[in-house]
N, C-alpha and C positions, 0 to 999 in steps of 0.2 A: 504494500500500500504506500503510495507516494503522496507526500504533502506538498502542495504547490505553495511556494512563497508568494505572498502578495507584494507586488512592487508598489511602493508608495507613490502617490501622484506628485508631480512636480509642484513645489510650493509656489503659490501665487505671489507675484510681486506686491510688496506693501507700499501703498501710496505714501509718499513723503509729505510730512506736515508742511503746509505752506508757511513761508517766513512771515513773521509779524510785520505788518506795514509800518513804515515810518510815520511820524506825526504829520509831515507835509503831504503824505500820500493818503491820509485818512479823510473820509468824508466828514461833512459837518455833523451828522448824526453820531458817527463813531467817536468824533472828538468830544461831543457833549456827553456821551455815555462814559468815556474815559475820565473826563473831569469829575463827573458825579461819583464815579468809583473812588477816585482819589480823595474827594471830599468826605466820603463815608469812612475812609481809612484815616483821615487826618486826626480825629480825636485820639485814636489808639497810638498813632505815631508821636503826637505831642506828649501823651502820657508816658510813652516808653522813654523818650529823651528826658523828660522832666523828673520822673519818679524812679527810673532804673538806670539808664545809661549815664545821665548827668551825675547822680550821686556816686556811681561806681568810679567814674573818671575823677571826681573830686576826692574820693577816698584814696585813690592812687597818688594824687598830688599831695594830699595832706600827710600821707605816710612818710614823706621825705621832708616834712617841715615840723617846726615846733609851734603848733597851733592850739590855743586854749580858748577859743571863742570870744575872747576879750580884746586881743591884740592881733594885728595882721600876721599871717603866716610868715615864719622865718625859715628859710631853706637850711636844713641840717644834713642833707644827704642820707647816710645810713645810720645816723646816730640812734634813731628809734629802734632799729633792728638790733643794733649792738646792745642797747640797754635791755631789750626784750630777751634776747638769747642768753644774757648773763643774769637774768632774774629768776630766782628759785620759784617764786609764786607762779610765773608763767608756765614753767615746766610741770608744776603740780597741776595747774588747771588744764594744761594740754593732755596730761596723762589721764585726768579724771574724765575728760571728754571722750577719750578712747574707751575708758572703763564703762561709761554710760552707753556708748554706741554698741560695743560688742557684748554688753550685758543685755541690751535691748533686742538687737536685730536677729541673732540666731534663734533665740527662744521664741520670738514673735513668729518667725517663719515656721518653726516646728509645731508650735501650739495652734497656729492658724490653719496649717495644713491638716492637722489632726481633726480639728473641729469641722473643717470643710468636708472631709471624708465621712465624718459621722452624720452630717445632715444632708449629704448628697444621696438621698434615698427617699423612697416613698414611705412616709410615716405620718401618723396623725400629729398635727400641730407643728409641722416642719417650718412653715412660714413664721410662726411665732418664735421658734428658736432662732431663726435667722435674724429676725428683728431685734430680739433681746441681745444677741451677740454684737449687733452692729450699733446699737444705741450709744455705747460708750464713745465710739469714734466721733459721733456728731455732737456729743455733749460739750458745751462750752468749757474751756479750761478753768475758768473762774469757778463754775459750779462744781466741776469734778474736784478741784483743789479743796473746796470747802468740805465736801463729803469725805475726802481722804484725810484731811486734817483731823476730822472727828474720828475716823477709823484708827488713826495712829496716836490719838490723844493718850498720854500716859496714865491719866486718872479715870476718864469716863469713855475712853475709846473702845470701839467694838472688838478690835483685835486683842487687846489686853484683857477684856472681859472674857473672851473665849479661853484665853490661856489660864485665867484664874480658875476656871472650872476644872482644870486638870492639875491644879496646884502649882502653876508656873507664874512667877512674878515677872510680867512683861517689862521690857526696857523702855526707855524714852526714845522711841524709834527715830524721830527726826532731830533729836538733840544729842545723839551719840554718833561720834565719827565713824564707828564701825557699821552702824545700821542705817545711817541716813541715806547714803546712795543706794544700797539694795532696796530700801523702802520705796524710793522714787522709781527705781527700775520696775518693781512690782506694779506700781501704779501705771507705768508706761506700758507694760504688757496689757493691762486691762483696757487701756484707752486705744491701743493701736492694733490689737488682734482682729477687731471687727472688719477693718478695711482690707487687711491681707486675706482674711477668710473669704470675703466676697470675691476678690480677684481669683483665688484658688478655686472657689466654687464654680465660677464661670468657666475656668479652664477645665475642670473635671467634667462638666456637662458637655464640653466640646470634644471629649475623647470618644471615638467611635466604639460602640459596644461590641462590634465584631472582633476587635482586637482582644478583648477579654474572653469572648466566647472561643476564639481560636486557641488562646492560651490554656483555657480549661480543657479543651479537647486534647491538647498536647501534654496534659498532666501537670501544669504549673500550679503550685500552691499559692495562697494569697501573698506571701512574702515575695515570691518570685515575680508575681504579676505586678506588685507595687514597684519593684526596682527595675523591671524590664519594660513596663508599659507606662505606669502612672508618672513616675519621675521624669523619664525622657519626654513624654508628651506634655507634661506640665512645666518643663524647664523654662520656656519663655515667660510664663507667669511668675515663676520663682525668681528669675533674673530681674524682672520688673520690680517686684516687691523688694528684692535685696538692694537694688540701686536706690530706689526712692526712700527706703527705710534708712539706709546709711546716711544719705544726704540730710534727711529730716532729723536724724539723731545728732549729727554734727552741728545742726542749727538749733538744737534744743535750748529753749529760753523760758517759756511761760511757766512750766512746772516748777523750775528752780526759783524763779522770781516770786511766784505766788506762794510757795510753800515753805521755803527755807531761806530765801534771799542769799543763797550760796553758803550758808552756815551748816553746821557749827564749825567755826575756824576755817572757813573756805573749803570744807570737805565736800560740798556739793556745788562749788563754783565751776561752771563750764566756760568754754571759750566765748560764746555769745554773751553770757552774763558778765564775764570779765571785760569784754569789749564795751558793753553798756555802762558798766561802773566807771571805767576809765574815761569814756567819752562824755557822759552826761552827769556823773556825780563829781568826778575829779577834774572835769574839763580838759583832759589830756586828749584832745581830738586827734592830734598827730600820732600819738602812741596807739590809740585805739584803732586808727586806720591801718597802721602797720600790722597789728594783730589780725585785723580783718583780711588783709592780704595773705597772711600766713594760713588762716583758716580756709580761704578760697583756694589757695594752692593745694592744701591738704585734700579738700573735697574733690578737686579736679584730678589729682593723682589717683585717688581711690576709684573714682568713676572710670578713669581711663584704664586702670589696671583690670577692673571688672569687665570692661568692654573688650579689651584685648584677649582676656582669658575666656570670654564667653563662647568663642568659636570652638572651644574644646569640649563643651558640655551642653550648650543650649541648642535644642532641636531646631534646625532650619536657619540658624543664625548666619552660617556661611553663605546661604543662598541669597 
């Protein structure tokens, strides 16, 4: 029995996209439509330069000056960076920012993926579970901070009340250097898991069921199906959550400002809070701008590293 190979039909030529006409070649109607389009874009363009590009360029300039908001900037070249890199508090704050970021992100990804897999099934009340898990993410930071300040209160707090039932005298969670940052990380998990869970849930629902059915027919157990199908197919969502979570963690400010003000003894001071304190409390705008540049460079390096490494594990990234 012979099998005839089917010769593919010659590909049809693809019509080239006509070049965009020059302004002088456009008709009156086309010019009017183009002007209207630019007018619609104008508010966003102005807002970009006034509120984003302008302050960024100003911060780069101030980083090389001695500017305190009261006198004109005085150019000092690299003096702010020299003082910063020789400052013990800067390195403490820099390390605590990494502590916060890497305490937050890996656990958030693992817990959110676990929750997404739990509620990615047909069950009674599944929409209620999804809503309950997502509510903390949309809760205002002020409201969440008030609730968690009560949870961690050393005398009437909910957490110490639970510990007292088993005979444990709970610590002063936010007033102890050892427990302050872990306490804030726990709150960070509670607030950030909902967003990551929704991203993972959308990714899980996009995985074809035929892949799991074929794996079951091949005798793959749940663990093998998870590592061979779920993780590879979900890797774009994991990559997105990882990148956005690390960027957000390095920019953490509101929780620290509202709950501890960076205390006790700067144990919960992060880079953004340190920048805020130097810029708006101590009026060291040049020094704060230099630290902002270091933070920006750190975020860019981490993002670039993840982007370059993504081709090794993110499904379809190289395509």
